[in-house]
N, C-alpha and C positions, 0 to 999 in steps of 0.2 A: 521548210519555209522558203519563200520566194527569194529573199535577199541573200540568204546563205548560198543558195544554188547558183545565183547569178552574180556572186561577189566579184569575180574576175572581170565580167562585163562592166559592172558598176565602177570598178577601179579604172578600167580603160577610158570610160566616159569621163571620169573625174580628171584623169591626166590630160585629156584633150581640153576639157573645160579650163583647167589651170593655165594651159598654154594660150588659149584664145581669148579669155576674158580677164582683163585687169580690173578686178572687183573694186580695189581701193580708188582707182581713177573714176570708175563709174559712180561710186557712192560719194565721191568728192563734191559732186554737184549739190548733194543734199547738205553738205557741210556749210556751203555758202549760204544756204537758207536757214542755218542755225540748228540743225539736227544734232542731238547729243551722240557721243561716241558709243554709248551702250545700244542705242537704237540702230546705229549704223551696223554694228557687229551682228545684231539679231537679224537685220535685213540680209546681210551677206550670207549668214548661215542658212536662213530659210530659203533664199534663192538658190544657193548651191545644192541643198537637199532636193528641191523641186526639180532643178535642171538635171542633176546626176541620176536621181532615181527615175525620173520621168523619161530621160533619154535612154537609160538602160532598159526600161520597160518596153519602150517603142522598138528599140533595136532587137530585143529578145523575141519579137514577133516576126522578124524577117528571116526567112529560111536560109539565105546565104550567110547571114551573121551567125545563126544557130549552128550551121555546119562548120564555120571557121572555129568557133569556140568549143565544138564537140558536144553540144547539147542534143539530147534525144528529143524527138518529136512527140 
């Protein structure tokens, strides 16, 4: 399966995402408009999944990245 094979790459993308995106500060704008805490959490989870898995998918197509992580072509 794709995600098992590229789990190290997904983890690296996730670590970078955690350092660069302060999700609670981004979502705080929605709080001002009255969004519930449950919806905020769901939005954060969905956006993290899309960003982490999408970023790993894109990076897995780059030859240089594949070579660094030791993936076979």
